[in-house]
N, C-alpha and C positions, 0 to 999 in steps of 0.2 A: 409476894408483893413486897416491894421495898418500903421502908418506913417513910412517914410523911415529914421529912426533914425540910424545914423552911416553908411549910405551908400552914402558917398560923392564921387564925382569925376566921376560919370557915369560908363559906361562900362558894362561888362557882369554881375557883381553882381546885379546892379539895374534892368537890363533886366530879369534876372532869378527870381528876387523877384516879379516884377510887372507883368510878363507874366501870370503866373497861377492864380493870385488873382485879377488882374485888371478887371474892369467892366466899361461899358459905362452907363452913367446916362440918356441918351437920349432914347426916344422911336423911334422905326423904323417907318418912314413915307416915302412916295414917292416911295415905292418899287413895286407898282402896278399902273402904269400910267392910269389916267382917261382922256379921251378926245375924240374929234371927228374923229381923224385920224385912219386908219385901223391898224396901228402898236401900238396904245394904247391898253392896256389890257382890260379896261372896258369902256363902254359908259356912257353917262350922266345919264342913268337909273340904273347904278351900275351893269349892266349885263356883264358877261365875254364874250368877242367876241369869237365865234367859239364853245361855250359850251352852250347847251340848259339848261334852268332852273337852272342856277348858277349865283349868284351875290356875289360881294365882298363888305362887309359892315364892314369895320374896318379902322383904320388910315393909312393903306398902300396906300389908294387912295388919301390921302392928299398930295398936292405938296410940302408943307413945314411944319415944326413943329410949332404948335401954341405956343404962349408965356406962356400959362398956362398948366395945366394938360390936357392930351389927353382924359380923361374920359368923360368930358362934350361934346367934339366934337364927340366922338364915340356914345354917347347916342343920340345926335341930328341926326347923320347919320342913326342910327337904326330907329328913329322915321320917318324920311323921307322915308326910305326903306319900312316901313309898308305902307305908302301912295302909293308908287310906285307899290308895290305888289298887294295891293287892287285894284288899278286902272287897272292893267293888268288883274286881275281875273275878274273884272266886264266887261272889254272889251271882254273877252272870254266866257262870259255867266255864270260865277260862281256866286252863291248867297253869300251874306255876313252874312247870318244867321248861328249861331253856330250849333244848332242841326238840322241835316238833310240837311243843306245847302251844297253848293259846295266847300266852302273854306276848310273844313276839309278833302277833297279829294285831295287837292293840294300836290304834292310831295315836302316836305320841309325837309331839313337836316341842322342841326346846326353843324358847324365845328369851333373849337377853336384851336389857335396855342400855347397855354400855355405860353403866354407872362408874 
């Protein structure tokens, strides 16, 4: 966004200028509460309460914004989610073998939000 040169004094001119072109530099976090309570959206295993076979694995489950870029935090959540999904699969009798094993039969869908 270009600097506000010549738009002194506030009012409608500055609002009209900043409204369409203004953007937030922060990443959205904390929009999908994780916790032990029934009104929290996801549990500690990243599973969405009330929806079978769905997990939220992005920065929306973080309670606050990290001081650095969110990329590293999102990658670490994904790594942890892999461990959680594998443990669930093993507990349900699925094999971890790639060819002919049970994990390739798991219903998996990747959804991105276009952030």
